[in-house]
C-alpha positions in Angstrom: 0.0 0.0 0.0 2.8 2.4 0.9 4.5 1.7 -2.5 1.2 2.4 -4.3 0.7 5.7 -2.5 4.3 6.7 -3.2 3.9 6.1 -6.9 0.8 8.3 -7.0 2.7 11.3 -5.6 3.3 13.6 -8.6 6.9 14.4 -9.3 8.0 18.0 -9.0 8.4 19.9 -12.2 11.9 21.0 -13.1 12.7 24.6 -13.9 13.0 23.9 -17.6 9.5 22.4 -17.6 8.1 25.4 -15.7 9.9 28.0 -17.7 9.8 26.5 -21.3 7.3 23.6 -21.2 10.2 21.2 -21.6 9.1 17.5 -21.1 12.1 15.5 -20.0 10.3 12.2 -20.8 10.0 13.0 -24.5 12.5 15.8 -25.1 16.3 16.2 -25.0 18.0 19.5 -24.0 20.7 18.9 -26.7 18.0 18.5 -29.4 16.2 21.6 -28.3 19.4 23.7 -28.4 20.4 22.3 -31.8 16.9 23.0 -33.1 17.2 26.6 -31.9 20.6 27.1 -33.6 19.1 25.7 -36.8 16.2 28.1 -36.7 18.6 31.0 -36.0 20.8 30.1 -39.0 17.7 29.9 -41.2 16.3 33.3 -40.2 19.4 35.3 -39.4 19.4 36.8 -42.9 16.9 39.3 -41.5 19.8 41.0 -39.5 21.2 42.1 -42.9 18.0 42.4 -44.9 15.8 44.5 -42.6 18.3 47.3 -42.1 19.0 47.3 -45.8 15.3 47.7 -46.7 14.2 50.1 -43.9 17.2 52.4 -44.3 15.8 53.5 -47.7 13.2 55.5 -45.7 16.0 57.6 -44.1 16.2 55.6 -40.9 19.7 55.0 -39.4 21.0 51.7 -40.8 23.3 51.0 -37.8 20.4 51.6 -35.3 18.2 49.4 -37.4 20.5 46.5 -37.0 20.3 46.7 -33.2 16.6 47.3 -33.2 16.1 44.3 -35.5 18.0 42.0 -33.2 16.6 43.4 -29.9 12.9 43.2 -31.2 13.6 39.6 -32.2 15.1 38.8 -28.8 12.1 40.3 -26.9 9.4 38.7 -29.0 11.0 35.3 -29.1 11.6 35.4 -25.4 7.9 36.0 -24.9 7.2 33.0 -27.2 9.7 30.9 -25.2 8.4 31.6 -21.7 4.7 32.6 -22.2 3.7 30.4 -25.2 6.4 27.8 -24.5 6.5 27.0 -28.3 9.6 26.5 -30.5 8.9 29.5 -32.7 11.1 32.5 -33.4 10.0 36.0 -34.2 11.6 39.0 -35.9 10.6 41.9 -38.2 8.6 40.3 -41.0 9.6 40.2 -44.7 6.9 41.8 -46.8 5.8 43.9 -43.9 9.1 45.8 -43.9 8.7 46.2 -47.7 5.2 47.6 -47.2 6.5 49.9 -44.5 9.3 51.3 -46.7 8.2 51.1 -50.3 4.4 51.7 -50.0 3.9 53.9 -46.9 7.1 55.9 -47.0 8.4 56.0 -50.5 5.0 55.4 -52.3 2.5 57.4 -50.2 5.2 60.0 -49.2 4.8 59.7 -45.4 7.8 59.9 -43.0 9.0 56.8 -41.3 7.6 58.1 -38.0 4.1 57.8 -39.5 4.7 54.2 -40.4 6.1 53.4 -37.0 2.9 54.9 -35.5 0.8 52.7 -37.7 2.8 49.6 -36.6 2.2 50.6 -32.9 -1.5 51.0 -33.5 -1.7 47.7 -35.3 0.1 45.9 -32.5 -2.3 47.3 -29.9 -5.3 46.2 -32.0 -3.7 42.8 -32.4 -3.5 42.4 -28.6 -7.1 43.4 -28.2 -8.3 41.0 -31.0 -6.3 38.2 -29.4 -7.8 38.8 -25.9 -11.3 39.0 -27.3 -11.1 36.3 -29.9 -12.5 38.7 -32.6 -9.4 37.7 -34.6 -11.0 34.4 -35.4 -14.1 36.1 -36.9 -12.0 38.4 -39.0 -9.9 35.5 -40.4 -13.0 33.5 -41.3 -14.5 36.5 -43.1 -11.6 36.7 -45.6 -11.8 34.1 -48.5 -9.1 31.5 -48.4 -8.1 32.3 -52.0 -7.4 35.9 -51.1 -5.3 34.8 -48.1 -3.2 32.6 -50.4 -2.9 35.4 -53.0 -1.6 37.9 -50.6 1.4 35.8 -49.6 2.2 35.0 -53.2 1.9 38.6 -54.3 4.2 39.8 -51.5 6.7 37.1 -52.7 6.8 38.7 -56.1 7.1 42.2 -54.7 10.0 41.2 -52.5 11.8 39.6 -55.4 11.4 42.8 -57.4 12.8 44.8 -54.6 15.8 42.5 -54.4 16.5 42.6 -58.2 16.2 46.4 -58.1 18.6 46.8 -55.1 21.0 44.5 -56.8 21.1 46.3 -60.1 19.6 43.4 -62.0 16.4 45.4 -62.8 16.7 49.0 -63.7 14.3 51.8 -64.8 13.6 52.5 -68.5 11.4 55.4 -69.7 10.2 53.5 -72.7 9.4 50.2 -71.1 9.2 51.1 -67.4 11.7 48.4 -66.4 14.8 46.9 -68.1 17.6 44.5 -67.5 20.6 46.1 -65.8 24.3 45.5 -66.5 25.1 41.9 -65.5 28.7 41.7 -66.7 30.2 44.1 -64.1 29.5 46.0 -60.9 26.5 45.3 -58.6 24.6 43.4 -61.3 27.4 40.9 -61.7 27.8 40.4 -57.9 24.0 39.8 -57.7 24.2 37.1 -60.3 27.2 35.5 -58.5 25.3 35.6 -55.2 22.2 34.1 -56.8 24.2 31.2 -58.1 25.9 30.6 -54.7 22.7 31.0 -52.7 20.7 28.8 -55.1 23.3 26.0 -54.8 23.3 26.2 -51.0 19.5 26.0 -50.9 19.3 23.1 -53.4 21.9 21.2 -51.2 19.7 22.0 -48.2 22.7 23.5 -46.3 21.7 24.8 -42.8 21.9 28.6 -42.8 22.0 28.7 -46.6 20.6 32.2 -46.9 23.0 33.7 -44.3 26.0 31.9 -45.8 24.9 33.2 -49.3 24.7 36.8 -48.0 28.1 36.7 -46.3 29.8 34.9 -49.2 28.5 37.4 -51.7 29.5 40.3 -49.6 33.1 38.9 -49.3 33.3 38.5 -53.0 32.2 42.1 -53.3 35.3 43.3 -51.4 37.9 42.9 -54.3 35.2 44.3 -56.6 35.0 47.5 -54.6 31.3 47.0 -53.8 31.6 45.8 -50.2 33.2 48.1 -47.6 33.9 46.2 -44.3 35.0 48.3 -41.3 35.6 45.6 -38.7 33.9 42.4 -37.4 33.2 42.7 -33.7 32.0 45.8 -31.9 29.5 47.0 -29.3 25.9 47.2 -30.6 25.1 50.5 -32.3 22.7 52.9 -30.4 19.0 52.7 -31.1 18.5 56.3 -30.1 18.1 57.7 -33.7 14.9 55.6 -34.2 13.9 54.8 -30.6 10.3 55.8 -29.6 10.0 58.1 -32.7 6.3 58.4 -33.4 4.3 60.8 -35.5 2.5 63.4 -33.3 0.4 65.0 -36.0 -3.1 64.1 -35.0 -4.5 65.0 -38.5 -2.4 62.2 -40.0 -3.0 59.7 -37.2 -6.8 60.0 -37.6 -6.7 60.0 -41.4 -8.2 57.4 -43.8 -4.6 56.7 -45.1 -3.7 55.7 -41.5 -6.7 53.4 -41.4 -5.7 51.7 -44.7 -2.1 51.3 -43.6 -3.0 49.9 -40.1 -5.5 47.5 -41.7 -2.9 46.3 -44.2 -0.3 45.7 -41.5 -2.8 43.9 -39.3 -4.3 41.9 -42.2 -0.9 40.6 -43.4 0.5 40.1 -39.9 -2.5 38.0 -38.8 -2.5 35.7 -41.8 1.2 35.4 -41.8 1.2 34.3 -38.2 -1.8 32.0 -38.6 -0.2 30.3 -41.6 3.1 29.8 -39.9 1.7 28.6 -36.5 -0.9 26.3 -38.1 1.4 24.9 -40.7 4.3 24.2 -38.5 2.4 22.8 -35.5 0.3 20.5 -37.9 3.5 19.2 -39.5 5.1 18.6 -36.1 1.9 17.0 -34.6 1.7 19.7 -31.9 -2.1 19.7 -31.9 -4.8 19.4 -29.2 -7.6 16.8 -29.2 -9.7 19.0 -31.4 -7.0 19.3 -34.1 -6.1 22.9 -33.3 -2.6 24.1 -32.7 -1.6 24.0 -29.0 -1.4 27.4 -27.2 -2.2 29.3 -30.4 -3.6 32.3 -28.5 -0.4 32.5 -26.5 1.6 32.5 -29.8 -0.6 35.3 -31.1 0.0 37.3 -28.0 3.8 36.9 -28.4 3.4 38.2 -31.9 1.4 41.2 -30.8 3.6 42.1 -27.9 6.6 41.8 -30.3 5.0 44.2 -32.8 4.3 46.8 -30.1 7.8 46.4 -28.7 9.3 46.6 -32.2 7.4 49.8 -33.0 8.8 51.4 -29.8 12.3 50.3 -30.6 12.0 51.5 -34.2 11.2 48.7 -36.7 8.4 47.3 -38.8 5.9 44.6 -37.7 7.4 41.7 -35.8 5.9 38.3 -36.8 6.4 34.6 -36.3 8.9 33.2 -38.8 8.1 30.2 -41.0 11.8 29.4 -40.8 10.9 28.0 -37.4 9.9 24.9 -39.3 13.6 24.1 -39.8 14.1 23.9 -36.0 11.0 21.9 -35.5 12.2 19.5 -38.2 15.3 19.0 -36.0 13.2 18.0 -33.1 12.5 21.3 -31.3 9.2 21.0 -29.4 9.4 23.5 -26.5 10.2 27.1 -25.6 13.8 26.0 -25.0 14.2 26.0 -28.8 13.0 29.6 -29.0 15.2 30.5 -26.0 18.2 29.1 -27.9 17.4 31.4 -30.8 17.4 34.3 -28.3 20.9 33.4 -27.1 22.1 33.3 -30.7 20.6 36.7 -31.4 22.3 38.2 -28.3 25.6 37.0 -29.6 24.9 38.3 -33.1 24.4 41.8 -31.6 28.1 42.2 -31.3 28.8 41.5 -35.0 27.1 44.7 -36.2 30.0 45.8 -38.5 29.6 42.7 -40.6 25.8 42.9 -41.0 25.6 46.7 -41.6 28.3 46.5 -44.3 26.2 44.1 -46.5 25.6 45.8 -49.9 22.3 45.5 -51.8 23.8 43.0 -54.3 24.5 40.6 -51.4 20.9 40.9 -50.1 19.4 40.6 -53.6 19.8 36.7 -53.9 18.1 36.2 -50.5 15.2 38.4 -51.4 14.7 36.5 -54.6 14.8 33.1 -52.9 12.5 34.3 -50.1 10.1 35.5 -52.7 10.1 32.0 -54.2 9.3 30.5 -50.8 6.4 32.9 -50.4 5.0 32.0 -53.8 4.1 28.4 -52.8 0.5 29.2 -51.6 -0.5 30.0 -55.2 -0.8 26.3 -55.9 -3.8 26.1 -53.5 -5.8 28.8 -55.4 -8.7 27.2 -57.4 -7.7 28.7 -60.8 -10.7 27.1 -62.6 -13.1 29.0 -60.3 -12.8 32.4 -61.9 -14.8 34.1 -59.1 -11.9 33.2 -56.9 -9.0 33.2 -59.3 -9.5 36.6 -61.0 -9.4 38.6 -57.7 -6.5 36.5 -56.5 -4.7 37.0 -59.7 -5.2 40.8 -59.5 -3.9 40.7 -56.0 -0.8 38.9 -57.0 0.2 40.9 -60.1 -0.7 44.4 -58.8 1.6 44.2 -55.8 4.8 44.2 -57.9 3.3 46.1 -60.9 2.1 49.1 -58.7 5.0 48.7 -56.3 2.5 48.6 -53.5 1.2 45.7 -51.3 -1.8 47.7 -50.2 -2.9 48.4 -53.8 -2.8 44.7 -54.4 -4.9 43.8 -51.3 -7.4 46.6 -51.8 -8.1 46.1 -55.5 -8.2 42.3 -55.0 -10.8 42.7 -52.3 -12.9 45.2 -54.3 -12.8 42.9 -57.3 -13.8 39.9 -55.2 -16.9 41.6 -53.9 -17.9 43.1 -57.2 -17.4 40.0 -59.3 -19.2 37.7 -56.8 -22.1 40.1 -56.2 -22.6 40.8 -59.9 -22.5 37.1 -60.9 -25.1 36.2 -58.3 -22.8 34.7 -55.7 -23.8 37.1 -53.0 -23.7 34.4 -50.3 -19.9 34.2 -50.6 -19.6 37.9 -49.7 -20.2 38.7 -46.1 -20.9 42.1 -44.6 -17.3 42.5 -43.4 -15.9 42.1 -47.0 -18.6 44.5 -48.3 -17.7 47.2 -45.8 -14.0 46.8 -46.6 -14.7 47.1 -50.3 -16.8 50.3 -49.9 -14.1 51.8 -47.7 -11.4 51.0 -50.2 -13.4 52.4 -53.1 -13.9 55.7 -51.1 -10.2 55.8 -50.5 -9.5 55.7 -54.3 -12.2 58.3 -55.1 -11.3 60.9 -52.5 -7.5 60.3 -51.8 
């Protein structure tokens, strides 16, 4: 009897279990750490790419490096401890492009305006997560449109990369043209694309980061890359820290509404797609088939976005590259914490990341664009009520150099085509209201 009673006494949870959800009966510390390093290597390209993109708005590139790393550290730490999931977060690709090329360079607003929009979006995201309204919004948007947005952003990112690398240039007669590929930045971009492509094909861990560094090194004798050291203290964030727009007329404008909605819309579906896709593949589901602790994962994403805005960067989101760590066996917050440790170390290599030229970033943007194109295969192309709006969404993002134009015209066309063809049951009130607002935006702004 005494033995039976002794067996029934629950064992005390260790600190790894309490802190990160680590289960010693099914998980290994070494596996979790290796998974975290793998995820870091897969996503670390953002430390070079994000400063390269956002600095085009006039933001300080050195400060952007520190902000990118610190925002990733804070958000991933929340994911590790609060959500206890093996996911890493950082400023999102596509969202940084929208921040720079649509809001700032396209619409003509200062980067402070864009940071204010990111802050508002993050606060709304927190409220939607706490109230579960997020689920209703997600269900209101057609699946084909969700898939099209990711694919369109992929093409847009690729165009940005090709432009920054000198592969695509302006032409008054044809709008765009092929740049010089036999010398200078164009040649370095081609070399980098070959190197990065081979690394990706061979499935080398950290292929994108290795491709960036290798291309940048090759650019030294070509006079394109200018390195000024390897290790140094992290640059100050003060030039962009807590720099928000204080002009109330702009904060309460229709443009701000459109920008905030686009940030929120893309962020939500980006996070949903990543969390659902990775957890499903890893078998991390509850008895109802839903991802475990999904609300906690969304909260980490929302808190990361608010923190990122205060630090001075675009929307922070959950990275699909987390799948690489999960594939290595990562199942707990310890994997995410390992990513945090790697990011802290990377902070002291600012001279390397901030010296990366556009030609070294170009191949990674092209490859990431390809990765983001994959959802297009799930769009029902034979159902024209679905495929025409999706197609417009995809092609108008790169062709108008604007993510928001693609989303707005895609949603307007979806509502119009389905209502006019008698398929009004497919169009809910939420989509109809959005379409009306977007039409008013094009008429009056």
